C-alpha positions as CSV (number, residue, x, y, z in Angstrom):
1,M,0.0,0.0,0.0
2,H,1.3,3.4,-0.9
3,S,1.6,6.3,1.5
4,S,-0.1,9.1,-0.5
5,R,2.0,11.8,1.0
6,R,5.3,10.0,0.2
7,S,4.1,9.2,-3.4
8,Y,3.6,12.8,-4.3
9,T,6.1,13.5,-7.0
10,K,4.4,15.8,-9.6
11,S,4.4,19.5,-9.4
12,K,1.2,21.5,-8.9
13,S,1.3,22.7,-12.5
14,Q,1.2,19.1,-13.7
15,F,-1.9,18.3,-11.7
16,E,-3.8,21.4,-12.9
17,K,-4.4,19.6,-16.2
18,I,-6.1,16.7,-14.6
19,S,-9.7,16.1,-15.8
20,I,-12.5,14.7,-13.7
21,E,-14.7,11.9,-14.8
22,Y,-17.7,10.3,-13.0
23,H,-18.9,6.8,-12.8
24,P,-22.5,7.0,-14.0
25,L,-23.8,6.0,-10.6
26,A,-21.6,8.5,-8.9
27,Y,-23.1,11.2,-11.1
28,E,-26.6,10.1,-10.0
29,E,-25.5,10.1,-6.4
30,V,-24.4,13.7,-6.5
31,T,-27.6,14.8,-8.3
32,E,-29.8,12.9,-5.8
33,A,-28.0,14.3,-2.8
34,A,-28.3,17.9,-4.2
35,N,-32.0,17.3,-4.9
36,F,-32.5,16.0,-1.4
37,Y,-30.8,19.0,0.3
38,E,-32.7,21.4,-2.0
39,S,-36.0,19.8,-1.0
40,R,-35.2,20.3,2.7
41,Q,-34.1,24.0,2.4
42,K,-33.9,26.4,-0.4
43,N,-30.4,26.8,-1.8
44,L,-29.0,24.0,0.4
45,G,-28.7,21.8,-2.7
46,V,-26.7,24.6,-4.4
47,K,-24.4,24.8,-1.3
48,F,-23.9,21.0,-1.5
49,L,-22.9,21.3,-5.2
50,N,-20.6,24.2,-4.4
51,S,-18.9,22.0,-1.7
52,V,-18.5,19.2,-4.2
53,E,-16.9,21.7,-6.7
54,E,-14.5,22.9,-3.9
55,A,-13.6,19.3,-3.2
56,L,-12.9,18.6,-6.9
57,K,-10.7,21.6,-7.1
58,M,-8.8,20.4,-4.1
59,L,-8.4,16.9,-5.7
60,Q,-7.2,18.5,-9.0
61,S,-4.5,20.5,-7.2
62,N,-3.1,17.5,-5.3
63,P,-4.9,14.2,-6.0
64,L,-2.3,12.0,-4.4
65,M,-2.4,13.7,-1.1
66,W,-5.0,11.3,0.4
67,K,-4.1,7.7,1.3
68,A,-4.9,5.0,-1.3
69,D,-6.2,1.6,-0.4
70,S,-4.6,-1.6,-1.8
71,I,-6.2,-1.1,-5.2
72,G,-5.7,2.7,-5.5
73,R,-9.0,4.1,-4.3
74,R,-8.9,7.3,-2.2
75,K,-11.4,9.2,-0.2
76,Y,-11.9,12.9,0.2
77,H,-14.5,14.2,2.8
78,I,-16.7,17.0,1.5
79,K,-16.7,20.0,3.8
80,R,-19.9,20.9,5.6
81,F,-21.7,17.7,4.4
82,P,-21.6,14.0,5.5
83,F,-20.4,12.8,2.1
84,Q,-17.1,11.7,0.7
85,L,-15.7,11.5,-2.8
86,I,-14.4,8.0,-3.6
87,Y,-11.9,8.2,-6.5
88,K,-9.1,6.6,-8.3
89,M,-6.4,8.0,-10.6
90,K,-6.7,6.7,-14.1
91,E,-3.9,7.9,-16.3
92,S,-4.1,11.7,-16.1
93,N,-7.8,11.7,-14.9
94,I,-9.5,11.6,-11.6
95,F,-12.3,9.0,-11.8
96,I,-15.0,9.6,-9.2
97,L,-16.3,6.1,-8.2
98,A,-18.9,7.3,-5.7
99,V,-20.3,10.3,-3.9
100,A,-21.1,8.4,-0.7
101,H,-22.8,9.3,2.5
102,T,-20.4,8.7,5.4
103,S,-22.8,6.7,7.5
104,R,-25.1,4.9,5.1
105,R,-24.4,1.7,3.3
106,P,-20.6,1.6,4.0
107,G,-18.6,0.1,1.1
108,Y,-21.5,-0.3,-1.3
109,W,-19.3,1.3,-4.0
110,K,-16.4,-1.2,-3.7
111,L,-17.5,-3.2,-6.7
112,R,-17.2,-0.1,-8.9
113,G,-13.4,-0.3,-9.0
């Protein structure tokens, strides 16, 4: 297993060109979560999506900073919401496997990659 902090070898400028791709189910998860929050409070869904965007920018600036499991999956906790981005590096892309609630159905996304 790699230590994500020790495996960081690229400069920030190299990471800025990284694109983001979503597993189709992960894209559905982020949409469903945003709709849920919006149904509870006006603009809360927008705040959730803004937090996801902030998280994605953080990942793009330094995707290897978070520890990888034995098959390269990493987790980033979204600020202000009980969700995490589960992702893998695929060539020069960040592939979002899941947008998972931190206390519901743990590990359901493991078969995605």
